[in-house]
C-alpha positions in Angstrom: -27.4 41.4 -20.5 -24.2 39.6 -21.6 -23.9 35.9 -21.0 -21.0 34.5 -19.0 -20.4 30.8 -19.2 -19.7 27.9 -21.5 -21.3 27.0 -24.8 -21.0 23.7 -26.6 -21.5 24.0 -30.3 -22.0 21.0 -32.7 -22.3 21.4 -36.5 -21.2 19.9 -39.8 -18.1 21.3 -41.5 -19.5 21.7 -45.0 -18.2 24.9 -46.7 -16.7 26.0 -43.4 -20.1 27.6 -42.5 -19.7 26.5 -38.9 -17.0 29.2 -38.5 -19.6 31.9 -39.0 -21.7 30.6 -36.1 -18.7 29.9 -33.9 -17.3 33.4 -34.4 -20.7 34.9 -33.7 -21.1 33.0 -30.5 -17.7 34.0 -29.3 -18.2 37.7 -30.2 -21.7 38.3 -29.1 -22.5 35.9 -26.3 -19.6 36.4 -23.9 -19.3 32.6 -23.6 -16.3 30.4 -23.9 -17.1 28.3 -27.0 -16.2 24.6 -27.5 -16.9 23.4 -31.0 -17.4 19.8 -32.3 -17.4 19.3 -36.0 -19.1 16.1 -37.1 -16.6 13.7 -38.8 -17.2 10.5 -40.6 -15.9 7.3 -39.0 -13.1 5.7 -41.0 -12.8 1.9 -41.1 -9.9 0.5 -39.1 -9.5 -2.5 -41.4 -11.2 -4.4 -44.2 -12.9 -6.7 -41.6 -14.9 -3.7 -40.2 -16.0 -2.7 -43.7 -17.3 -6.3 -44.4 -19.1 -6.4 -41.0 -20.8 -3.1 -41.7 -21.9 -4.3 -45.1 -23.4 -7.4 -43.6 -25.1 -5.4 -40.8 -26.7 -3.0 -43.3 -27.8 -5.9 -45.6 -29.3 -8.2 -43.0 -29.9 -6.1 -39.9 -30.7 -2.7 -41.4 -28.0 -1.3 -39.1 -25.2 1.1 -40.3 -22.4 0.4 -37.9 -20.2 3.0 -39.5 -22.7 5.7 -38.7 -23.3 4.4 -35.2 -19.6 4.4 -34.5 -19.4 7.9 -36.0 -22.1 9.2 -33.7 -20.2 7.8 -30.7 -16.9 9.2 -31.9 -18.3 12.7 -32.4 -19.3 13.0 -28.7 -16.3 11.1 -27.3 -14.3 14.3 -26.7 -16.8 15.7 -24.2 -15.5 15.4 -20.7 -17.7 13.1 -18.5 -18.0 15.8 -15.9 -18.5 18.7 -18.3 -21.4 21.1 -17.8 -22.3 23.8 -20.2 -24.6 26.8 -19.9 -25.7 26.2 -23.5 -25.6 23.3 -25.9 -26.3 24.5 -29.4 -26.8 22.0 -32.2 -27.1 22.3 -36.0 -27.9 19.2 -38.0 -28.8 17.0 -35.0 -29.6 14.1 -37.4 -25.9 13.3 -37.5 -26.2 11.9 -33.9 -28.0 8.8 -32.9 -30.6 9.1 -30.1 -28.3 7.8 -27.4 -25.6 10.4 -28.2 -28.1 13.2 -28.8 -29.6 12.6 -25.3 -26.1 12.6 -23.8 -25.1 15.8 -25.5 -28.2 17.7 -24.6 -28.0 16.5 -21.0 -24.7 18.4 -20.7 -26.4 21.8 -21.1 -28.4 23.8 -18.7 -30.2 24.8 -21.8 -30.2 22.9 -25.1 -31.0 24.6 -28.4 -31.3 23.3 -32.0 -31.3 25.3 -35.2 -32.8 23.5 -38.2 -31.1 25.1 -41.1 -32.9 23.0 -43.7 -36.5 22.1 -44.2 -38.2 19.1 -42.5 -39.4 18.0 -45.9 -35.8 17.8 -47.0 -34.7 16.1 -43.8 -37.6 14.1 -42.2 -35.1 12.8 -39.7 -35.4 16.1 -37.9 -38.7 15.1 -36.4 -37.3 12.4 -34.1 -34.7 14.9 -32.8 -37.1 17.5 -31.5 -37.8 15.9 -28.2 -34.2 16.3 -27.1 -34.2 20.1 -27.1 -35.5 22.9 -24.8 -35.6 25.4 -27.6 -36.1 24.7 -31.3 -35.6 27.2 -34.1 -36.2 27.2 -37.8 -36.0 29.7 -40.7 -38.8 27.9 -42.6 -42.3 29.5 -41.8 -44.1 26.4 -42.9 -42.1 24.1 -40.6 -42.5 26.6 -37.8 -46.3 26.4 -38.0 -46.4 22.6 -38.6 -44.0 21.6 -35.8 -44.5 24.4 -33.3 -41.0 25.8 -33.6 -39.5 29.3 -32.9 -39.2 31.3 -36.1 -35.9 33.1 -36.9 -34.4 34.0 -40.2 -30.8 33.6 -41.2 -28.6 36.6 -40.8 -25.8 38.6 -42.5 -22.3 38.2 -41.0 -20.2 40.5 -43.2 -20.7 44.1 -44.2 -19.3 46.4 -46.8 -20.1 48.8 -49.6 -18.3 48.8 -53.0 -19.2 51.8 -55.1 -17.5 50.4 -58.1 -18.4 46.7 -58.6 -16.6 44.8 -61.3 -19.3 42.3 -62.1 -23.1 42.6 -62.7 -24.1 39.2 -61.3 -22.6 36.6 -59.0 -23.7 33.1 -57.9 -22.0 30.2 -56.1 -23.7 26.9 -55.5 -23.7 23.2 -55.8 -24.8 21.2 -58.8 -28.3 19.9 -58.3 -31.9 20.0 -59.7 -31.7 23.9 -59.7 -29.1 23.9 -62.5 -31.6 24.3 -65.3 -33.1 27.4 -63.7 -29.6 28.8 -63.0 -28.6 28.3 -66.7 -31.8 29.9 -67.9 -31.2 33.0 -65.8 -27.5 33.3 -66.7 -28.3 32.9 -70.4 -30.9 35.7 -70.1 -28.5 38.1 -68.3 -25.7 37.2 -70.8 -27.9 38.3 -73.7 -28.3 41.7 -71.8 -24.6 42.2 -72.1 -23.8 42.0 -68.4 -20.6 40.7 -66.8 -21.3 37.5 -64.9 -19.4 35.3 -62.4 -21.2 32.0 -61.7 -19.4 29.0 -60.1 -21.1 25.6 -59.7 -19.5 23.0 -57.5 -19.7 19.3 -58.4 -17.6 16.5 -56.9 -18.0 14.6 -60.1 -17.8 16.8 -63.2 -19.3 14.0 -65.4 -22.6 14.4 -63.5 -23.2 17.7 -65.4 -25.1 16.6 -68.4 -26.8 19.8 -69.4 -25.5 22.4 -71.8 -23.4 24.8 -69.8 -23.6 28.5 -70.7 -20.2 30.1 -71.3 -20.5 32.3 -68.1 -20.9 29.3 -65.8 -17.7 27.7 -64.4 -18.0 24.2 -63.1 -15.6 23.7 -60.2 -14.6 20.6 -58.2 -13.1 22.3 -55.2 -14.9 24.3 -52.5 -14.2 28.0 -52.5 -13.2 29.5 -49.1 -15.6 31.9 -47.5 -13.1 34.8 -47.7 -12.9 34.4 -51.5 -16.7 34.1 -51.8 -17.2 37.3 -49.8 -14.7 39.1 -52.0 -16.5 38.0 -55.1 -19.9 39.1 -53.7 -18.5 42.5 -52.8 -17.2 42.9 -56.3 -20.6 42.2 -57.8 -23.6 44.5 -58.2 -26.3 41.8 -58.0 -26.4 38.4 -56.1 -28.4 35.5 -57.5 -30.4 33.3 -55.1 -32.0 30.0 -56.3 -34.0 28.3 -53.5 -34.9 24.6 -53.4 -38.4 23.7 -54.3 -39.0 22.1 -50.9 -37.6 25.1 -49.1 -39.8 28.0 -48.0 -37.5 30.0 -45.8 -34.9 32.5 -47.0 -31.3 31.3 -47.6 -28.2 32.9 -46.3 -27.6 34.4 -49.7 -30.5 36.8 -49.2 -28.9 38.2 -46.1 -25.4 38.2 -47.5 -26.7 40.5 -50.2 -28.3 42.8 -47.5 -25.0 43.0 -45.6 -23.1 44.1 -48.6 -25.8 46.3 -50.0 -26.3 44.3 -53.1 -29.4 43.9 -55.2 -30.9 40.4 -55.4 -32.4 38.2 -58.0 -34.3 35.3 -56.3 -36.7 32.5 -57.2 -38.2 32.6 -53.7 -41.5 34.5 -54.1 -42.1 34.3 -50.4 -39.6 37.1 -50.0 -42.4 39.7 -50.6 -43.7 38.8 -47.1 -40.6 40.1 -45.3 -40.3 43.7 -44.1 -37.1 44.4 -46.1 -38.6 43.6 -49.4 -38.1 46.4 -51.9 -38.8 45.8 -55.7 -35.9 48.2 -56.5 -33.5 45.9 -54.6 -35.1 42.5 -55.2 -36.3 40.9 -58.5 -38.3 37.7 -58.3 -37.7 35.3 -61.2 -40.6 33.0 -62.0 -41.0 30.2 -64.5 -42.6 32.7 -66.9 -39.7 35.2 -66.7 -37.7 35.6 -69.9 -35.4 38.5 -69.0 -34.5 40.9 -66.2 -35.9 44.5 -66.7 -33.1 46.8 -67.6 -34.4 49.3 -65.0 -33.7 46.7 -62.3 -30.2 45.8 -63.7 -29.1 49.4 -64.0 -30.7 51.2 -61.0 -28.7 51.5 -57.7 -29.3 49.6 -54.5 -31.7 51.5 -52.1 -30.4 51.5 -48.6 -32.7 50.1 -45.9 -33.6 51.7 -42.5 -31.0 51.1 -39.8 -33.6 49.2 -37.7 -33.9 46.6 -40.5 -30.1 46.1 -40.7 -30.0 45.7 -36.9 -32.8 43.2 -36.9 -31.1 40.9 -39.4 -27.6 41.2 -38.0 -25.6 38.3 -36.6 -25.5 40.0 -33.2 -29.3 40.2 -33.0 -29.5 36.5 -34.1 -27.1 35.3 -31.4 -28.8 37.3 -28.7 -32.2 36.0 -29.8 -31.4 32.3 -29.9 -29.6 32.4 -26.6 -32.3 34.7 -25.1 -29.8 37.4 -24.2 -32.0 40.3 -25.3 -33.2 42.8 -22.7 
């Protein structure tokens, strides 16, 4: 059954990822979608900046964040009523604004797209929502949440990929593992495209393999999708405190790409196939040539349907019949 009504969607703007959710809601819910992207409050003058410094120092209050929370909900009409309020990253709103936003919806839903161990502030936001979803099976069990994986949002098949391996990510504690994998694949004479984003290039202290490009500008999604489609294998490096599967896993599925991942929990999912997915561990020194050279094995259509964006939207909004 298709939904008819209005949906208020709140999310961060990082990497433009919100557009994927926004497009999915518009395409598969039948709702009119209103989107609010969290923005940082900018000081009006030096006096505000000084006052905020004093408040943080002596009162443990961040007035800039409080004003930002208020600003981010200020565009909602006082008499507005929505069929759904869907929030990602609820920790960007203070309790007063979060209560106000969720009161505007006949049904309020949150999607925790990071682990609670990474963002403990999630815990205090749970009470504001009717439905709570997470992709992390550990958090689901611990906090009594609804489990749902991420999804693929683009499809395609490229029979003649130009590159053997592709990775795009931010510079963080995972860099050492990324460099080790890239160095191993380089030695196996494979073509590699790896881009690591850092807002300050001087942060990168490690030795950087030749195949890794350090960038200081975000790459648009369209360009990222093109690079993925031109590659045979996608690399996925999960965070140590993350148990659920990242979007990269499902992007690989949508494009019919093989996957090298550090997330060993992937063996517990129904789409796991060792011909398509290689798990890199701390003991791994190289990728088997058989894996690098063998083709991607297509999955059953029921699996593709299960992890599609359409199925995801209809599940979180309870539109499935």
